[in-house]
C-alpha positions as CSV (number, residue, x, y, z in Angstrom):
1,Q,65.9,-35.9,35.6
2,L,65.7,-37.6,39.0
3,Q,69.1,-38.8,40.2
4,L,69.8,-40.9,43.4
5,V,72.9,-40.9,45.5
6,E,73.5,-43.4,48.3
7,S,75.8,-42.8,51.2
8,G,76.5,-44.1,54.7
9,G,78.3,-47.4,53.8
10,G,81.5,-48.5,55.3
11,L,83.3,-51.1,57.4
12,V,81.5,-52.4,60.5
13,Q,82.1,-55.4,62.8
14,P,79.6,-58.2,63.0
15,G,76.7,-57.2,65.2
16,G,77.2,-53.5,64.4
17,S,74.9,-51.0,62.7
18,L,74.9,-48.6,59.8
19,R,72.4,-46.2,58.4
20,L,72.3,-45.7,54.6
21,S,70.8,-42.7,53.0
22,C,69.4,-42.3,49.5
23,T,69.1,-38.7,48.5
24,A,67.5,-37.4,45.4
25,S,68.4,-34.5,43.1
26,G,66.7,-33.1,40.0
27,G,63.3,-33.8,41.4
28,S,61.2,-34.7,44.4
29,L,60.8,-38.1,45.9
30,D,57.4,-37.3,47.3
31,N,55.4,-39.3,44.7
32,Y,57.8,-42.2,44.4
33,S,58.1,-45.6,46.0
34,I,61.7,-46.5,46.7
35,A,63.4,-49.8,47.0
36,W,66.7,-50.9,48.5
37,F,68.8,-53.6,46.8
38,R,72.2,-55.1,47.3
39,Q,74.6,-57.1,45.2
40,A,77.5,-59.2,46.4
41,P,80.2,-60.3,44.1
42,G,79.1,-63.2,41.9
43,R,75.5,-62.9,43.0
44,K,72.4,-61.3,41.5
45,R,70.9,-58.1,42.8
46,E,68.7,-58.8,45.7
47,G,65.7,-56.8,46.8
48,L,65.8,-55.9,50.5
49,S,63.1,-53.4,51.3
50,H,60.5,-51.1,49.8
51,I,58.7,-48.0,51.0
52,N,55.7,-46.2,49.5
53,P,55.5,-42.5,49.0
54,S,54.0,-41.6,52.3
55,G,56.1,-44.1,54.3
56,G,53.0,-45.7,55.6
57,S,53.7,-49.1,53.9
58,T,56.9,-51.0,54.0
59,R,58.1,-54.4,52.8
60,Y,61.1,-56.5,53.6
61,A,62.9,-59.5,52.3
62,D,63.0,-62.5,54.7
63,S,66.8,-62.2,54.9
64,V,66.6,-58.7,56.5
65,R,63.2,-58.6,58.2
66,G,63.6,-57.7,61.9
67,R,67.1,-56.3,61.4
68,F,66.7,-53.6,58.7
69,T,64.2,-50.7,58.8
70,V,63.3,-48.5,55.9
71,S,62.1,-44.9,56.5
72,R,61.9,-41.6,54.6
73,D,61.9,-37.9,55.2
74,N,60.3,-36.3,52.2
75,A,61.2,-32.8,53.4
76,K,64.8,-33.9,53.0
77,N,64.2,-35.8,49.8
78,T,65.8,-38.8,51.4
79,V,65.1,-42.4,52.1
80,Y,67.0,-44.3,54.8
81,L,67.9,-47.9,55.5
82,Q,68.8,-48.6,59.1
83,M,70.7,-51.8,59.4
84,N,71.2,-53.5,62.7
85,N,72.9,-56.7,63.9
86,L,74.9,-56.8,60.7
87,K,76.4,-60.1,59.6
88,P,79.3,-60.9,57.3
89,E,76.8,-62.2,54.7
90,D,75.4,-58.6,54.5
91,T,78.6,-57.5,52.8
92,A,77.6,-56.1,49.4
93,V,77.1,-52.9,47.4
94,Y,73.8,-51.4,48.4
95,Y,71.6,-49.5,46.0
96,C,68.4,-47.5,46.1
97,A,66.1,-47.3,43.1
98,V,62.8,-45.7,42.1
99,D,60.0,-48.2,41.8
100,P,58.3,-47.9,38.3
101,H,55.5,-50.2,39.4
102,R,56.0,-52.6,36.5
103,G,56.3,-55.8,38.4
104,A,57.2,-57.3,41.8
105,W,59.0,-54.7,43.9
106,S,61.9,-57.0,44.6
107,F,62.6,-57.8,40.9
108,A,65.6,-55.6,39.9
109,G,65.0,-56.0,36.2
110,S,61.9,-53.7,36.5
111,Y,63.9,-50.7,37.7
112,D,65.4,-48.0,35.6
113,V,66.6,-45.3,38.0
114,W,69.4,-46.4,40.3
115,G,71.9,-44.7,42.5
116,Q,75.6,-45.5,42.1
117,G,75.7,-47.7,45.2
118,T,77.6,-47.7,48.5
119,Q,79.8,-50.4,49.8
120,V,79.0,-52.1,53.1
121,T,81.6,-54.5,54.5
122,V,80.9,-56.5,57.6
123,S,84.0,-58.0,59.0
124,S,86.0,-58.4,62.2
């Protein structure tokens, strides 16, 4: 069964950058669209970005467009989220998930396969 593991989170100062990775095991990501979400304490899980299997089509939430970039390397079975110009409000646990194509890409309730999450904290 396909499993996802996120990595790359940490503590960064405002204005800094991080690159998150979402690596799959138990199967290939080649045929799957992948989405990135985040969840801050007391808030619902928010869809951030989406990438199709080839990497040729990407989508972003307004809150991160122009700052975050999603990409993938299917040879490494990994999807990335490059995050630049980070702000304190970006502090959250970040998750990747396999898109089951059952609804809007940004609706977390449609997703079944999630990673365990990686903490991103933006603070001076």
